[in-house]
N, C-alpha and C positions, 0 to 999 in steps of 0.2 A: 803797672808799663808803660812805657813813654809811642805818645803822637804818635804820626806819621803822614807823613804826605802825601797824597796823592795826586796825581797831575794828569789833564785831560784839554780838549783844545775840543770847544764847539763851531758846529759851519751850522748858514741858516737859509731856507732858501725859504721856495715860496710853490705855492701854484691855484691854479682853480679849476672849483671839478660841482658837481652837483648830488647832491647831496636829500637822503631820507629815511626815516626813522618810517615804518610803514606799519610800527606797534606801536604808536605814540599814542602816550593816554589822552580823551574824550580830551581832558585839560587844554592838553596843546596837539589838538589835527590838525592846526597848519601843518604841522614835521613828520605830516606821515606823505607831502607833497613834494617833491625832488625841488628843491630851491636852492639855488646861489652863495659859495665860503670863496676866501680867497684862503687856502688851509696852510699854515704858515710853519713852518719843521727847525725845528733843533735838535742838533747829533750832534752828541755827547759822547769822546771818544779818547779812552786812556795814551798816556804816555809815556815810556820810560824815561824820560832825562828833558833839560830846559832847548836840548837841542834840534825839539820837535824830529821826534821822528816818524809821525807821519807828517805829511805836507799838508794845510789846507786846502789849498787851492786841489791840490790831488783828487780831497775823498771828497771838493764840493762840486767840479766834476760829477762824478760816482751818483751820487745823492742827484742832481738835477736831471743826471742820464736818466740817471730810473720815476721822477716823479714825471718827467716830462713823456717820454714813450708808455709806461705805465697809468700814471692815474689824471694828469690833465685833461678840463677840458669831454670829461666822461660821467660820465650818470651812474649813480654803485647806491647801496642799501649801506652805506659802511657806514660807522663809526668815527668819531677821534683816533680809540686808542686802536680800532681795526686797520685802520689807514697806520697809524704807528705802528705795530705790533708789521704791518708788511714791509714796511722802512727796515723797522729791523732787522728782518730777514734778508735781508737786498743786503743792509749795509755789514752784515757781522762780521760775513766771509772773507772781510779784506782786513777789517779794523777793527780794533778790542770795543766796540761798542760799548756807553752804559747806562746812556738810558735818552732816547728818545721822544721830542716833545711835538705835540699838532696842535693847536689854535686856530680854531674858526673867524676870524678874520678881526683875531687881537681879544676876542672876553672872554670866551670858554673855549677849554682843550682838556686835553688829554696827556699823561703823560706815565711811559713807561719804565721802566726803570728796573735793573740788574742787577736784586740781587744774591744772600748767599741764605736765604732761607730755605726751606722748606715747601 
């Protein structure tokens, strides 16, 4: 079977928020307290052709609006996985989102990726 190339664009942004893991094990008890991170976000959007049927700036505008209105400068009991799920849900209505990556301070993070697995 011949291989097919998939095309996608990637947009990125960031937001600052406080979060915690209130059920962290004793070894990582410090994570039970709210702590600040710069959360970097990358959203991958499938496109159908080389003349970009999705404009970077339009998709980025939608992402930045959501990050600024709903996530920036607030406190959450959310993990990176939960942030990725929220961002995915917000963007999928207008775009063919295939993955969302959320990183904490460029060190650790989570990827939410659309698959055809059950």
